[in-house]
mmJSON file of the N, C-alpha and C atoms, coordinates in Angstrom:
{"data_MODEL":{"atom_site":{
"group_PDB":["ATOM","ATOM","ATOM","ATOM","ATOM","ATOM","ATOM","ATOM","ATOM","ATOM","ATOM","ATOM","ATOM","ATOM","ATOM","ATOM","ATOM","ATOM","ATOM","ATOM","ATOM","ATOM","ATOM","ATOM","ATOM","ATOM","ATOM","ATOM","ATOM","ATOM","ATOM","ATOM","ATOM","ATOM","ATOM","ATOM","ATOM","ATOM","ATOM","ATOM","ATOM","ATOM","ATOM","ATOM","ATOM","ATOM","ATOM","ATOM","ATOM","ATOM","ATOM","ATOM","ATOM","ATOM","ATOM","ATOM","ATOM","ATOM","ATOM","ATOM","ATOM","ATOM","ATOM","ATOM","ATOM","ATOM","ATOM","ATOM","ATOM","ATOM","ATOM","ATOM","ATOM","ATOM","ATOM","ATOM","ATOM","ATOM","ATOM","ATOM","ATOM","ATOM","ATOM","ATOM","ATOM","ATOM","ATOM","ATOM","ATOM","ATOM","ATOM","ATOM","ATOM","ATOM","ATOM","ATOM","ATOM","ATOM","ATOM","ATOM","ATOM","ATOM","ATOM","ATOM","ATOM","ATOM","ATOM","ATOM","ATOM","ATOM","ATOM","ATOM","ATOM","ATOM","ATOM","ATOM","ATOM","ATOM","ATOM","ATOM","ATOM","ATOM","ATOM","ATOM","ATOM","ATOM","ATOM","ATOM","ATOM","ATOM","ATOM","ATOM","ATOM","ATOM","ATOM","ATOM","ATOM","ATOM","ATOM","ATOM","ATOM","ATOM","ATOM","ATOM","ATOM","ATOM","ATOM","ATOM","ATOM","ATOM","ATOM","ATOM","ATOM","ATOM","ATOM","ATOM","ATOM","ATOM","ATOM","ATOM","ATOM","ATOM","ATOM","ATOM","ATOM","ATOM","ATOM","ATOM","ATOM","ATOM","ATOM","ATOM","ATOM","ATOM","ATOM","ATOM","ATOM","ATOM","ATOM","ATOM","ATOM","ATOM","ATOM","ATOM","ATOM","ATOM","ATOM","ATOM","ATOM","ATOM","ATOM","ATOM","ATOM","ATOM","ATOM","ATOM","ATOM","ATOM","ATOM","ATOM","ATOM","ATOM","ATOM","ATOM","ATOM","ATOM","ATOM","ATOM","ATOM","ATOM","ATOM","ATOM","ATOM","ATOM","ATOM","ATOM","ATOM","ATOM","ATOM"],
"id":[1,2,3,4,5,6,7,8,9,10,11,12,13,14,15,16,17,18,19,20,21,22,23,24,25,26,27,28,29,30,31,32,33,34,35,36,37,38,39,40,41,42,43,44,45,46,47,48,49,50,51,52,53,54,55,56,57,58,59,60,61,62,63,64,65,66,67,68,69,70,71,72,73,74,75,76,77,78,79,80,81,82,83,84,85,86,87,88,89,90,91,92,93,94,95,96,97,98,99,100,101,102,103,104,105,106,107,108,109,110,111,112,113,114,115,116,117,118,119,120,121,122,123,124,125,126,127,128,129,130,131,132,133,134,135,136,137,138,139,140,141,142,143,144,145,146,147,148,149,150,151,152,153,154,155,156,157,158,159,160,161,162,163,164,165,166,167,168,169,170,171,172,173,174,175,176,177,178,179,180,181,182,183,184,185,186,187,188,189,190,191,192,193,194,195,196,197,198,199,200,201,202,203,204,205,206,207,208,209,210,211,212,213,214,215,216,217,218,219],
"type_symbol":["N","C","C","N","C","C","N","C","C","N","C","C","N","C","C","N","C","C","N","C","C","N","C","C","N","C","C","N","C","C","N","C","C","N","C","C","N","C","C","N","C","C","N","C","C","N","C","C","N","C","C","N","C","C","N","C","C","N","C","C","N","C","C","N","C","C","N","C","C","N","C","C","N","C","C","N","C","C","N","C","C","N","C","C","N","C","C","N","C","C","N","C","C","N","C","C","N","C","C","N","C","C","N","C","C","N","C","C","N","C","C","N","C","C","N","C","C","N","C","C","N","C","C","N","C","C","N","C","C","N","C","C","N","C","C","N","C","C","N","C","C","N","C","C","N","C","C","N","C","C","N","C","C","N","C","C","N","C","C","N","C","C","N","C","C","N","C","C","N","C","C","N","C","C","N","C","C","N","C","C","N","C","C","N","C","C","N","C","C","N","C","C","N","C","C","N","C","C","N","C","C","N","C","C","N","C","C","N","C","C","N","C","C","N","C","C","N","C","C"],
"label_atom_id":["N","CA","C","N","CA","C","N","CA","C","N","CA","C","N","CA","C","N","CA","C","N","CA","C","N","CA","C","N","CA","C","N","CA","C","N","CA","C","N","CA","C","N","CA","C","N","CA","C","N","CA","C","N","CA","C","N","CA","C","N","CA","C","N","CA","C","N","CA","C","N","CA","C","N","CA","C","N","CA","C","N","CA","C","N","CA","C","N","CA","C","N","CA","C","N","CA","C","N","CA","C","N","CA","C","N","CA","C","N","CA","C","N","CA","C","N","CA","C","N","CA","C","N","CA","C","N","CA","C","N","CA","C","N","CA","C","N","CA","C","N","CA","C","N","CA","C","N","CA","C","N","CA","C","N","CA","C","N","CA","C","N","CA","C","N","CA","C","N","CA","C","N","CA","C","N","CA","C","N","CA","C","N","CA","C","N","CA","C","N","CA","C","N","CA","C","N","CA","C","N","CA","C","N","CA","C","N","CA","C","N","CA","C","N","CA","C","N","CA","C","N","CA","C","N","CA","C","N","CA","C","N","CA","C","N","CA","C","N","CA","C","N","CA","C","N","CA","C","N","CA","C","N","CA","C"],
"label_alt_id":[null,null,null,null,null,null,null,null,null,null,null,null,null,null,null,null,null,null,null,null,null,null,null,null,null,null,null,null,null,null,null,null,null,null,null,null,null,null,null,null,null,null,null,null,null,null,null,null,null,null,null,null,null,null,null,null,null,null,null,null,null,null,null,null,null,null,null,null,null,null,null,null,null,null,null,null,null,null,null,null,null,null,null,null,null,null,null,null,null,null,null,null,null,null,null,null,null,null,null,null,null,null,null,null,null,null,null,null,null,null,null,null,null,null,null,null,null,null,null,null,null,null,null,null,null,null,null,null,null,null,null,null,null,null,null,null,null,null,null,null,null,null,null,null,null,null,null,null,null,null,null,null,null,null,null,null,null,null,null,null,null,null,null,null,null,null,null,null,null,null,null,null,null,null,null,null,null,null,null,null,null,null,null,null,null,null,null,null,null,null,null,null,null,null,null,null,null,null,null,null,null,null,null,null,null,null,null,null,null,null,null,null,null,null,null,null,null,null,null],
"label_comp_id":["GLY","GLY","GLY","CYS","CYS","CYS","ARG","ARG","ARG","SER","SER","SER","GLY","GLY","GLY","GLY","GLY","GLY","GLY","GLY","GLY","THR","THR","THR","TYR","TYR","TYR","HIS","HIS","HIS","LEU","LEU","LEU","ASP","ASP","ASP","GLY","GLY","GLY","ASN","ASN","ASN","ARG","ARG","ARG","ILE","ILE","ILE","LEU","LEU","LEU","LEU","LEU","LEU","ASP","ASP","ASP","SER","SER","SER","GLU","GLU","GLU","THR","THR","THR","LEU","LEU","LEU","GLU","GLU","GLU","PRO","PRO","PRO","ILE","ILE","ILE","PRO","PRO","PRO","CYS","CYS","CYS","ASP","ASP","ASP","ALA","ALA","ALA","ALA","ALA","ALA","MET","MET","MET","ALA","ALA","ALA","ALA","ALA","ALA","GLN","GLN","GLN","ASP","ASP","ASP","ALA","ALA","ALA","ILE","ILE","ILE","LEU","LEU","LEU","VAL","VAL","VAL","GLY","GLY","GLY","VAL","VAL","VAL","VAL","VAL","VAL","GLU","GLU","GLU","GLY","GLY","GLY","ARG","ARG","ARG","PRO","PRO","PRO","ARG","ARG","ARG","PHE","PHE","PHE","GLU","GLU","GLU","PHE","PHE","PHE","ASP","ASP","ASP","THR","THR","THR","ARG","ARG","ARG","THR","THR","THR","GLY","GLY","GLY","ARG","ARG","ARG","LEU","LEU","LEU","ARG","ARG","ARG","LEU","LEU","LEU","THR","THR","THR","SER","SER","SER","GLU","GLU","GLU","ALA","ALA","ALA","GLY","GLY","GLY","THR","THR","THR","THR","THR","THR","LEU","LEU","LEU","LEU","LEU","LEU","PHE","PHE","PHE","GLU","GLU","GLU","ALA","ALA","ALA","PRO","PRO","PRO"],
"label_asym_id":["A","A","A","A","A","A","A","A","A","A","A","A","A","A","A","A","A","A","A","A","A","A","A","A","A","A","A","A","A","A","A","A","A","A","A","A","A","A","A","A","A","A","A","A","A","A","A","A","A","A","A","A","A","A","A","A","A","A","A","A","A","A","A","A","A","A","A","A","A","A","A","A","A","A","A","A","A","A","A","A","A","A","A","A","A","A","A","A","A","A","A","A","A","A","A","A","A","A","A","A","A","A","A","A","A","A","A","A","A","A","A","A","A","A","A","A","A","A","A","A","A","A","A","A","A","A","A","A","A","A","A","A","A","A","A","A","A","A","A","A","A","A","A","A","A","A","A","A","A","A","A","A","A","A","A","A","A","A","A","A","A","A","A","A","A","A","A","A","A","A","A","A","A","A","A","A","A","A","A","A","A","A","A","A","A","A","A","A","A","A","A","A","A","A","A","A","A","A","A","A","A","A","A","A","A","A","A","A","A","A","A","A","A","A","A","A","A","A","A"],
"label_entity_id":["1","1","1","1","1","1","1","1","1","1","1","1","1","1","1","1","1","1","1","1","1","1","1","1","1","1","1","1","1","1","1","1","1","1","1","1","1","1","1","1","1","1","1","1","1","1","1","1","1","1","1","1","1","1","1","1","1","1","1","1","1","1","1","1","1","1","1","1","1","1","1","1","1","1","1","1","1","1","1","1","1","1","1","1","1","1","1","1","1","1","1","1","1","1","1","1","1","1","1","1","1","1","1","1","1","1","1","1","1","1","1","1","1","1","1","1","1","1","1","1","1","1","1","1","1","1","1","1","1","1","1","1","1","1","1","1","1","1","1","1","1","1","1","1","1","1","1","1","1","1","1","1","1","1","1","1","1","1","1","1","1","1","1","1","1","1","1","1","1","1","1","1","1","1","1","1","1","1","1","1","1","1","1","1","1","1","1","1","1","1","1","1","1","1","1","1","1","1","1","1","1","1","1","1","1","1","1","1","1","1","1","1","1","1","1","1","1","1","1"],
"label_seq_id":[1,1,1,2,2,2,3,3,3,4,4,4,5,5,5,6,6,6,7,7,7,8,8,8,9,9,9,10,10,10,11,11,11,12,12,12,13,13,13,14,14,14,15,15,15,16,16,16,17,17,17,18,18,18,19,19,19,20,20,20,21,21,21,22,22,22,23,23,23,24,24,24,25,25,25,26,26,26,27,27,27,28,28,28,29,29,29,30,30,30,31,31,31,32,32,32,33,33,33,34,34,34,35,35,35,36,36,36,37,37,37,38,38,38,39,39,39,40,40,40,41,41,41,42,42,42,43,43,43,44,44,44,45,45,45,46,46,46,47,47,47,48,48,48,49,49,49,50,50,50,51,51,51,52,52,52,53,53,53,54,54,54,55,55,55,56,56,56,57,57,57,58,58,58,59,59,59,60,60,60,61,61,61,62,62,62,63,63,63,64,64,64,65,65,65,66,66,66,67,67,67,68,68,68,69,69,69,70,70,70,71,71,71,72,72,72,73,73,73],
"pdbx_PDB_ins_code":[null,null,null,null,null,null,null,null,null,null,null,null,null,null,null,null,null,null,null,null,null,null,null,null,null,null,null,null,null,null,null,null,null,null,null,null,null,null,null,null,null,null,null,null,null,null,null,null,null,null,null,null,null,null,null,null,null,null,null,null,null,null,null,null,null,null,null,null,null,null,null,null,null,null,null,null,null,null,null,null,null,null,null,null,null,null,null,null,null,null,null,null,null,null,null,null,null,null,null,null,null,null,null,null,null,null,null,null,null,null,null,null,null,null,null,null,null,null,null,null,null,null,null,null,null,null,null,null,null,null,null,null,null,null,null,null,null,null,null,null,null,null,null,null,null,null,null,null,null,null,null,null,null,null,null,null,null,null,null,null,null,null,null,null,null,null,null,null,null,null,null,null,null,null,null,null,null,null,null,null,null,null,null,null,null,null,null,null,null,null,null,null,null,null,null,null,null,null,null,null,null,null,null,null,null,null,null,null,null,null,null,null,null,null,null,null,null,null,null],
"Cartn_x":[-197.661,-198.76,-198.504,-199.51,-199.434,-200.122,-200.502,-201.168,-200.698,-200.733,-200.41,-201.542,-201.879,-202.952,-203.481,-204.682,-205.303,-206.765,-207.398,-208.808,-209.384,-210.694,-211.382,-212.412,-212.795,-213.756,-214.557,-215.619,-216.346,-216.823,-217.206,-217.68,-219.195,-219.813,-221.252,-221.455,-221.587,-221.624,-220.279,-220.276,-219.012,-218.549,-218.952,-218.541,-217.7,-216.731,-215.901,-216.43,-216.769,-217.298,-216.342,-215.887,-215.011,-215.849,-215.427,-216.09,-215.45,-214.136,-213.399,-212.083,-211.544,-210.237,-209.571,-208.26,-207.451,-206.352,-206.316,-205.296,-204.521,-203.219,-202.322,-201.648,-201.673,-201.016,-199.499,-198.886,-197.433,-197.075,-196.047,-195.681,-195.344,-195.827,-195.521,-195.691,-195.245,-195.337,-196.752,-197.02,-198.36,-198.856,-197.986,-198.404,-198.832,-198.067,-198.411,-199.676,-199.853,-201.063,-202.301,-202.202,-203.333,-203.689,-202.685,-202.931,-203.539,-203.03,-203.526,-204.998,-205.37,-206.759,-207.691,-207.247,-208.052,-208.234,-207.144,-207.205,-208.147,-207.99,-208.839,-210.294,-210.534,-211.9,-212.576,-211.847,-212.421,-212.652,-211.668,-211.776,-212.861,-213.009,-214.035,-215.432,-215.53,-216.81,-217.508,-217.379,-218.057,-217.763,-216.486,-216.168,-216.603,-216.957,-217.139,-215.744,-215.582,-214.285,-214.455,-213.433,-213.331,-211.907,-211.749,-210.422,-210.292,-209.282,-209.016,-207.961,-208.367,-207.43,-206.393,-206.716,-205.762,-204.587,-204.874,-203.817,-203.36,-204.145,-203.819,-204.184,-205.001,-205.386,-206.61,-206.557,-207.679,-208.151,-209.446,-210.03,-211.034,-210.877,-211.832,-212.508,-213.829,-214.579,-215.527,-215.388,-216.239,-217.624,-218.565,-219.916,-219.917,-218.92,-218.815,-218.15,-217.639,-217.033,-215.517,-214.873,-213.41,-212.922,-211.968,-211.458,-209.978,-209.617,-208.22,-207.91,-206.764,-206.36,-205.029,-204.993,-203.778,-203.316,-202.027,-201.462,-200.444,-200.404,-199.415,-198.031,-197.027,-195.663,-195.161],
"Cartn_y":[-211.221,-210.447,-208.967,-208.21,-206.745,-206.204,-207.099,-206.664,-207.538,-206.949,-207.679,-207.413,-208.401,-208.167,-209.445,-209.368,-210.524,-210.248,-211.169,-211.013,-212.281,-212.322,-213.492,-213.952,-215.213,-215.791,-216.858,-217.3,-218.476,-219.235,-220.464,-221.311,-221.402,-221.368,-221.548,-222.633,-223.879,-225.003,-225.124,-224.987,-225.068,-223.695,-222.643,-221.281,-220.69,-219.87,-219.126,-217.699,-217.219,-215.866,-215.056,-213.929,-213.064,-212.269,-212.28,-211.484,-210.114,-210.091,-208.828,-209.043,-207.967,-208.051,-206.692,-206.725,-205.529,-205.805,-205.037,-205.221,-203.93,-204.038,-202.904,-203.093,-202.088,-202.245,-202.308,-203.099,-203.221,-202.969,-202.165,-201.922,-203.228,-203.341,-204.511,-204.153,-205.059,-204.784,-205.058,-204.674,-204.764,-206.203,-207.145,-208.544,-209.094,-208.788,-209.271,-208.581,-207.322,-206.594,-207.219,-207.656,-208.297,-209.617,-210.412,-211.683,-211.435,-210.421,-210.085,-209.678,-208.908,-208.467,-209.67,-210.659,-211.863,-212.606,-212.805,-213.509,-212.815,-211.512,-210.773,-210.812,-210.691,-210.751,-212.069,-213.171,-214.484,-214.635,-214.311,-214.504,-213.617,-212.4,-211.508,-211.844,-212.709,-212.994,-214.254,-214.634,-215.819,-217.07,-217.412,-218.553,-219.89,-220.822,-222.215,-222.819,-223.738,-224.397,-225.904,-226.546,-228.003,-228.332,-229.251,-229.67,-231.159,-231.533,-232.938,-233.441,-234.239,-234.718,-235.68,-236.285,-237.213,-236.468,-235.381,-234.641,-233.395,-232.924,-231.698,-230.444,-230.584,-229.435,-228.738,-227.413,-226.575,-225.83,-225.927,-225.216,-224.209,-222.941,-221.888,-221.46,-221.357,-220.955,-219.817,-218.689,-217.533,-217.752,-216.91,-216.987,-216.718,-215.972,-215.672,-216.806,-217.82,-218.963,-218.941,-217.9,-217.863,-218.9,-219.738,-220.809,-220.623,-220.773,-220.759,-222.139,-222.689,-223.996,-223.861,-224.315,-224.275,-225.7,-225.92,-227.243,-227.196,-228.238,-228.349,-228.523,-227.929,-228.071,-229.495],
"Cartn_z":[-158.745,-159.241,-159.069,-159.366,-159.294,-158.058,-157.162,-155.932,-154.781,-153.611,-152.399,-151.424,-150.63,-149.68,-149.091,-148.593,-147.973,-147.731,-147.048,-146.761,-146.176,-146.095,-145.574,-146.604,-146.504,-147.433,-146.718,-147.368,-146.907,-148.14,-147.921,-149.003,-148.943,-150.11,-150.236,-151.285,-150.819,-151.755,-152.442,-153.763,-154.492,-154.98,-154.29,-154.631,-153.505,-153.915,-152.972,-152.936,-151.75,-151.59,-150.725,-151.235,-150.46,-149.471,-148.22,-147.195,-147.1,-147.221,-147.182,-147.899,-148.417,-149.05,-148.996,-148.942,-149.003,-150.008,-151.073,-152.105,-152.29,-152.208,-152.426,-153.777,-154.655,-155.956,-155.819,-156.681,-156.773,-158.238,-158.511,-159.907,-160.639,-161.885,-162.699,-164.175,-165.051,-166.485,-166.996,-168.238,-168.817,-168.903,-169.266,-169.379,-168.023,-166.985,-165.653,-165.154,-165.48,-165.067,-165.699,-166.963,-167.638,-166.963,-166.618,-165.921,-164.554,-163.861,-162.534,-162.601,-163.618,-163.765,-163.969,-164.74,-164.949,-163.628,-162.895,-161.613,-160.644,-160.475,-159.533,-159.982,-161.286,-161.794,-161.484,-161.622,-161.324,-159.824,-159.023,-157.565,-156.958,-157.467,-156.93,-157.443,-158.437,-159.078,-158.622,-157.38,-156.827,-157.645,-157.83,-158.7,-158.097,-159.002,-158.597,-158.481,-157.553,-157.437,-157.497,-158.019,-158.035,-157.631,-156.685,-156.259,-156.518,-157.283,-157.604,-156.631,-155.66,-154.64,-155.219,-156.338,-156.959,-157.589,-158.282,-158.988,-158.24,-157.265,-156.546,-157.328,-158.363,-159.178,-158.598,-158.635,-158.232,-159.473,-159.758,-160.904,-160.366,-160.776,-160.45,-161.742,-161.73,-162.916,-162.543,-163.229,-162.961,-163.538,-163.142,-163.681,-165.181,-165.685,-167.117,-167.894,-167.161,-167.817,-167.898,-167.385,-167.355,-166.354,-166.768,-165.917,-165.648,-164.384,-163.967,-163.389,-163.754,-163.278,-162.552,-161.297,-160.493,-160.243,-160.412,-160.194,-159.076,-158.27,-157.197,-157.822,-157.207,-157.756,-157.68],
"occupancy":[1.0,1.0,1.0,1.0,1.0,1.0,1.0,1.0,1.0,1.0,1.0,1.0,1.0,1.0,1.0,1.0,1.0,1.0,1.0,1.0,1.0,1.0,1.0,1.0,1.0,1.0,1.0,1.0,1.0,1.0,1.0,1.0,1.0,1.0,1.0,1.0,1.0,1.0,1.0,1.0,1.0,1.0,1.0,1.0,1.0,1.0,1.0,1.0,1.0,1.0,1.0,1.0,1.0,1.0,1.0,1.0,1.0,1.0,1.0,1.0,1.0,1.0,1.0,1.0,1.0,1.0,1.0,1.0,1.0,1.0,1.0,1.0,1.0,1.0,1.0,1.0,1.0,1.0,1.0,1.0,1.0,1.0,1.0,1.0,1.0,1.0,1.0,1.0,1.0,1.0,1.0,1.0,1.0,1.0,1.0,1.0,1.0,1.0,1.0,1.0,1.0,1.0,1.0,1.0,1.0,1.0,1.0,1.0,1.0,1.0,1.0,1.0,1.0,1.0,1.0,1.0,1.0,1.0,1.0,1.0,1.0,1.0,1.0,1.0,1.0,1.0,1.0,1.0,1.0,1.0,1.0,1.0,1.0,1.0,1.0,1.0,1.0,1.0,1.0,1.0,1.0,1.0,1.0,1.0,1.0,1.0,1.0,1.0,1.0,1.0,1.0,1.0,1.0,1.0,1.0,1.0,1.0,1.0,1.0,1.0,1.0,1.0,1.0,1.0,1.0,1.0,1.0,1.0,1.0,1.0,1.0,1.0,1.0,1.0,1.0,1.0,1.0,1.0,1.0,1.0,1.0,1.0,1.0,1.0,1.0,1.0,1.0,1.0,1.0,1.0,1.0,1.0,1.0,1.0,1.0,1.0,1.0,1.0,1.0,1.0,1.0,1.0,1.0,1.0,1.0,1.0,1.0,1.0,1.0,1.0,1.0,1.0,1.0,1.0,1.0,1.0,1.0,1.0,1.0],
"B_iso_or_equiv":[0.0,0.0,0.0,0.0,0.0,0.0,0.0,0.0,0.0,0.0,0.0,0.0,0.0,0.0,0.0,0.0,0.0,0.0,0.0,0.0,0.0,0.0,0.0,0.0,0.0,0.0,0.0,0.0,0.0,0.0,0.0,0.0,0.0,0.0,0.0,0.0,0.0,0.0,0.0,0.0,0.0,0.0,0.0,0.0,0.0,0.0,0.0,0.0,0.0,0.0,0.0,0.0,0.0,0.0,0.0,0.0,0.0,0.0,0.0,0.0,0.0,0.0,0.0,0.0,0.0,0.0,0.0,0.0,0.0,0.0,0.0,0.0,0.0,0.0,0.0,0.0,0.0,0.0,0.0,0.0,0.0,0.0,0.0,0.0,0.0,0.0,0.0,0.0,0.0,0.0,0.0,0.0,0.0,0.0,0.0,0.0,0.0,0.0,0.0,0.0,0.0,0.0,0.0,0.0,0.0,0.0,0.0,0.0,0.0,0.0,0.0,0.0,0.0,0.0,0.0,0.0,0.0,0.0,0.0,0.0,0.0,0.0,0.0,0.0,0.0,0.0,0.0,0.0,0.0,0.0,0.0,0.0,0.0,0.0,0.0,0.0,0.0,0.0,0.0,0.0,0.0,0.0,0.0,0.0,0.0,0.0,0.0,0.0,0.0,0.0,0.0,0.0,0.0,0.0,0.0,0.0,0.0,0.0,0.0,0.0,0.0,0.0,0.0,0.0,0.0,0.0,0.0,0.0,0.0,0.0,0.0,0.0,0.0,0.0,0.0,0.0,0.0,0.0,0.0,0.0,0.0,0.0,0.0,0.0,0.0,0.0,0.0,0.0,0.0,0.0,0.0,0.0,0.0,0.0,0.0,0.0,0.0,0.0,0.0,0.0,0.0,0.0,0.0,0.0,0.0,0.0,0.0,0.0,0.0,0.0,0.0,0.0,0.0,0.0,0.0,0.0,0.0,0.0,0.0],
"pdbx_formal_charge":[null,null,null,null,null,null,null,null,null,null,null,null,null,null,null,null,null,null,null,null,null,null,null,null,null,null,null,null,null,null,null,null,null,null,null,null,null,null,null,null,null,null,null,null,null,null,null,null,null,null,null,null,null,null,null,null,null,null,null,null,null,null,null,null,null,null,null,null,null,null,null,null,null,null,null,null,null,null,null,null,null,null,null,null,null,null,null,null,null,null,null,null,null,null,null,null,null,null,null,null,null,null,null,null,null,null,null,null,null,null,null,null,null,null,null,null,null,null,null,null,null,null,null,null,null,null,null,null,null,null,null,null,null,null,null,null,null,null,null,null,null,null,null,null,null,null,null,null,null,null,null,null,null,null,null,null,null,null,null,null,null,null,null,null,null,null,null,null,null,null,null,null,null,null,null,null,null,null,null,null,null,null,null,null,null,null,null,null,null,null,null,null,null,null,null,null,null,null,null,null,null,null,null,null,null,null,null,null,null,null,null,null,null,null,null,null,null,null,null],
"auth_seq_id":[1,1,1,2,2,2,3,3,3,4,4,4,5,5,5,6,6,6,7,7,7,8,8,8,9,9,9,10,10,10,11,11,11,12,12,12,13,13,13,14,14,14,15,15,15,16,16,16,17,17,17,18,18,18,19,19,19,20,20,20,21,21,21,22,22,22,23,23,23,24,24,24,25,25,25,26,26,26,27,27,27,28,28,28,29,29,29,30,30,30,31,31,31,32,32,32,33,33,33,34,34,34,35,35,35,36,36,36,37,37,37,38,38,38,39,39,39,40,40,40,41,41,41,42,42,42,43,43,43,44,44,44,45,45,45,46,46,46,47,47,47,48,48,48,49,49,49,50,50,50,51,51,51,52,52,52,53,53,53,54,54,54,55,55,55,56,56,56,57,57,57,58,58,58,59,59,59,60,60,60,61,61,61,62,62,62,63,63,63,64,64,64,65,65,65,66,66,66,67,67,67,68,68,68,69,69,69,70,70,70,71,71,71,72,72,72,73,73,73],
"auth_comp_id":["GLY","GLY","GLY","CYS","CYS","CYS","ARG","ARG","ARG","SER","SER","SER","GLY","GLY","GLY","GLY","GLY","GLY","GLY","GLY","GLY","THR","THR","THR","TYR","TYR","TYR","HIS","HIS","HIS","LEU","LEU","LEU","ASP","ASP","ASP","GLY","GLY","GLY","ASN","ASN","ASN","ARG","ARG","ARG","ILE","ILE","ILE","LEU","LEU","LEU","LEU","LEU","LEU","ASP","ASP","ASP","SER","SER","SER","GLU","GLU","GLU","THR","THR","THR","LEU","LEU","LEU","GLU","GLU","GLU","PRO","PRO","PRO","ILE","ILE","ILE","PRO","PRO","PRO","CYS","CYS","CYS","ASP","ASP","ASP","ALA","ALA","ALA","ALA","ALA","ALA","MET","MET","MET","ALA","ALA","ALA","ALA","ALA","ALA","GLN","GLN","GLN","ASP","ASP","ASP","ALA","ALA","ALA","ILE","ILE","ILE","LEU","LEU","LEU","VAL","VAL","VAL","GLY","GLY","GLY","VAL","VAL","VAL","VAL","VAL","VAL","GLU","GLU","GLU","GLY","GLY","GLY","ARG","ARG","ARG","PRO","PRO","PRO","ARG","ARG","ARG","PHE","PHE","PHE","GLU","GLU","GLU","PHE","PHE","PHE","ASP","ASP","ASP","THR","THR","THR","ARG","ARG","ARG","THR","THR","THR","GLY","GLY","GLY","ARG","ARG","ARG","LEU","LEU","LEU","ARG","ARG","ARG","LEU","LEU","LEU","THR","THR","THR","SER","SER","SER","GLU","GLU","GLU","ALA","ALA","ALA","GLY","GLY","GLY","THR","THR","THR","THR","THR","THR","LEU","LEU","LEU","LEU","LEU","LEU","PHE","PHE","PHE","GLU","GLU","GLU","ALA","ALA","ALA","PRO","PRO","PRO"],
"auth_asym_id":["A","A","A","A","A","A","A","A","A","A","A","A","A","A","A","A","A","A","A","A","A","A","A","A","A","A","A","A","A","A","A","A","A","A","A","A","A","A","A","A","A","A","A","A","A","A","A","A","A","A","A","A","A","A","A","A","A","A","A","A","A","A","A","A","A","A","A","A","A","A","A","A","A","A","A","A","A","A","A","A","A","A","A","A","A","A","A","A","A","A","A","A","A","A","A","A","A","A","A","A","A","A","A","A","A","A","A","A","A","A","A","A","A","A","A","A","A","A","A","A","A","A","A","A","A","A","A","A","A","A","A","A","A","A","A","A","A","A","A","A","A","A","A","A","A","A","A","A","A","A","A","A","A","A","A","A","A","A","A","A","A","A","A","A","A","A","A","A","A","A","A","A","A","A","A","A","A","A","A","A","A","A","A","A","A","A","A","A","A","A","A","A","A","A","A","A","A","A","A","A","A","A","A","A","A","A","A","A","A","A","A","A","A","A","A","A","A","A","A"],
"auth_atom_id":["N","CA","C","N","CA","C","N","CA","C","N","CA","C","N","CA","C","N","CA","C","N","CA","C","N","CA","C","N","CA","C","N","CA","C","N","CA","C","N","CA","C","N","CA","C","N","CA","C","N","CA","C","N","CA","C","N","CA","C","N","CA","C","N","CA","C","N","CA","C","N","CA","C","N","CA","C","N","CA","C","N","CA","C","N","CA","C","N","CA","C","N","CA","C","N","CA","C","N","CA","C","N","CA","C","N","CA","C","N","CA","C","N","CA","C","N","CA","C","N","CA","C","N","CA","C","N","CA","C","N","CA","C","N","CA","C","N","CA","C","N","CA","C","N","CA","C","N","CA","C","N","CA","C","N","CA","C","N","CA","C","N","CA","C","N","CA","C","N","CA","C","N","CA","C","N","CA","C","N","CA","C","N","CA","C","N","CA","C","N","CA","C","N","CA","C","N","CA","C","N","CA","C","N","CA","C","N","CA","C","N","CA","C","N","CA","C","N","CA","C","N","CA","C","N","CA","C","N","CA","C","N","CA","C","N","CA","C","N","CA","C","N","CA","C","N","CA","C","N","CA","C","N","CA","C"],
"pdbx_PDB_model_num":[1,1,1,1,1,1,1,1,1,1,1,1,1,1,1,1,1,1,1,1,1,1,1,1,1,1,1,1,1,1,1,1,1,1,1,1,1,1,1,1,1,1,1,1,1,1,1,1,1,1,1,1,1,1,1,1,1,1,1,1,1,1,1,1,1,1,1,1,1,1,1,1,1,1,1,1,1,1,1,1,1,1,1,1,1,1,1,1,1,1,1,1,1,1,1,1,1,1,1,1,1,1,1,1,1,1,1,1,1,1,1,1,1,1,1,1,1,1,1,1,1,1,1,1,1,1,1,1,1,1,1,1,1,1,1,1,1,1,1,1,1,1,1,1,1,1,1,1,1,1,1,1,1,1,1,1,1,1,1,1,1,1,1,1,1,1,1,1,1,1,1,1,1,1,1,1,1,1,1,1,1,1,1,1,1,1,1,1,1,1,1,1,1,1,1,1,1,1,1,1,1,1,1,1,1,1,1,1,1,1,1,1,1,1,1,1,1,1,1]
}}}
């Protein structure tokens, strides 16, 4: 990504809430910056999460309806 950092979070039902975060920018190309902006927007926006223990997939959905799907390698 275009940022490095960390932070803390807690769960509220099926939502992930960031308590604190520190993000340091890292140089990257325009395509990666666009993807990074989507990811940060979803994570910072109190996303709903669903974890499928059968497939190992994690789905994050923002309040605006943007969905990110992560799959285990």
